[in-house]
Residue frames relative to the residue before (quaternion, step in Angstrom):
aa qw qx qy qz dx dy dz
X 1.0000 0.0000 0.0000 0.0000 0.00 0.00 0.00
X 0.6777 0.4876 -0.2999 0.4615 3.59 0.92 -0.87
X 0.5991 0.5411 -0.3629 0.4655 3.59 1.11 -0.59
X 0.6376 0.5267 -0.3157 0.4652 3.57 0.98 -0.85
X 0.6645 0.4876 -0.2996 0.4805 3.59 0.94 -0.86
X 0.6288 0.5336 -0.3275 0.4610 3.58 1.05 -0.72
X 0.6461 0.5065 -0.3147 0.4765 3.57 1.00 -0.81
X 0.6460 0.5131 -0.3162 0.4684 3.59 0.94 -0.88
X 0.6499 0.5131 -0.3140 0.4644 3.59 0.92 -0.87
X 0.6592 0.5069 -0.3073 0.4627 3.58 0.91 -0.90
X 0.6553 0.5058 -0.3126 0.4659 3.61 0.96 -0.82
X 0.6539 0.4991 -0.3139 0.4742 3.60 0.98 -0.79
X 0.6412 0.5176 -0.3169 0.4696 3.56 0.99 -0.81
X 0.6538 0.5067 -0.3036 0.4729 3.58 0.96 -0.87
X 0.6530 0.5070 -0.3152 0.4662 3.60 0.94 -0.85
X 0.6513 0.5170 -0.3146 0.4578 3.59 0.97 -0.78
X 0.6601 0.4935 -0.3075 0.4756 3.58 0.94 -0.86
X 0.6656 0.4962 -0.3063 0.4658 3.59 0.91 -0.87
X 0.6398 0.5155 -0.3289 0.4655 3.60 0.98 -0.77
X 0.6546 0.5002 -0.3149 0.4713 3.58 1.01 -0.75
X 0.6774 0.4980 -0.2941 0.4545 3.59 0.90 -0.91
X 0.7938 0.2962 -0.1352 0.5137 3.58 0.92 -0.93
X 0.2639 0.8146 -0.4947 0.1485 3.62 1.15 0.40
X 0.6425 0.5098 -0.3410 0.4594 3.63 0.98 -0.68
X 0.6489 0.5069 -0.3148 0.4721 3.59 0.98 -0.83
X 0.6498 0.5105 -0.3131 0.4682 3.59 0.96 -0.87
X 0.6445 0.5208 -0.3159 0.4621 3.58 0.97 -0.86
X 0.6626 0.5006 -0.3040 0.4669 3.60 0.93 -0.88
X 0.6627 0.5050 -0.3090 0.4586 3.59 0.94 -0.86
X 0.6557 0.5031 -0.3144 0.4670 3.59 0.97 -0.80
X 0.6455 0.5112 -0.3216 0.4675 3.59 0.97 -0.82
X 0.6427 0.5169 -0.3163 0.4687 3.59 0.97 -0.85
X 0.6686 0.5078 -0.2921 0.4581 3.58 0.90 -0.96
X 0.6848 0.4841 -0.2882 0.4623 3.58 0.86 -0.95
X 0.6698 0.5017 -0.3093 0.4518 3.60 0.88 -0.88
X 0.6532 0.4993 -0.3203 0.4706 3.60 0.96 -0.77
X 0.6874 0.4772 -0.2924 0.4628 3.57 0.95 -0.79
X 0.6101 0.5317 -0.3634 0.4615 3.59 1.06 -0.56
X 0.6311 0.5265 -0.3354 0.4604 3.59 1.04 -0.71
X 0.7381 0.3927 -0.2159 0.5044 3.59 1.05 -0.75
X 0.2980 0.8111 -0.4692 0.1822 3.59 1.27 0.18
X 0.7291 0.4526 -0.2553 0.4454 3.59 0.81 -0.96
X 0.6722 0.5434 -0.2926 0.4089 3.59 1.14 -0.55
X 0.7824 0.2991 -0.1281 0.5310 3.60 1.09 -0.61
X 0.3671 -0.7610 0.4946 0.2034 3.57 -0.50 1.21
X 0.6308 0.5261 -0.3433 0.4555 3.61 1.03 -0.69
X 0.6426 0.5105 -0.3133 0.4778 3.56 1.04 -0.77
X 0.6123 0.5386 -0.3444 0.4653 3.58 1.04 -0.74
X 0.6707 0.4965 -0.2982 0.4633 3.58 0.90 -0.91
X 0.6453 0.5213 -0.3211 0.4569 3.59 0.99 -0.80
X 0.6888 0.4690 -0.2862 0.4730 3.59 0.83 -0.95
X 0.6473 0.5130 -0.3215 0.4631 3.59 0.95 -0.82
X 0.6483 0.5205 -0.3155 0.4574 3.59 0.98 -0.84
X 0.6873 0.4733 -0.2983 0.4632 3.60 0.88 -0.87
X 0.6467 0.5178 -0.3319 0.4511 3.59 1.07 -0.58
X 0.5913 0.5735 -0.3698 0.4298 3.58 1.16 -0.46
X 0.7591 0.2901 -0.1595 0.5605 3.58 1.09 -0.66
């Protein structure tokens, strides 16, 4: 059990360090993804449902 918790802790620590190191790249990718999907909002009903759902919360 403690080995499993150690692995989980190590993975979380690694994810945090990577997110900090690549935060500008992640921010740029998210902005690109969101802007492209907003442009295609009217064309895709599934995308409309996804965006509407996220805006509710």
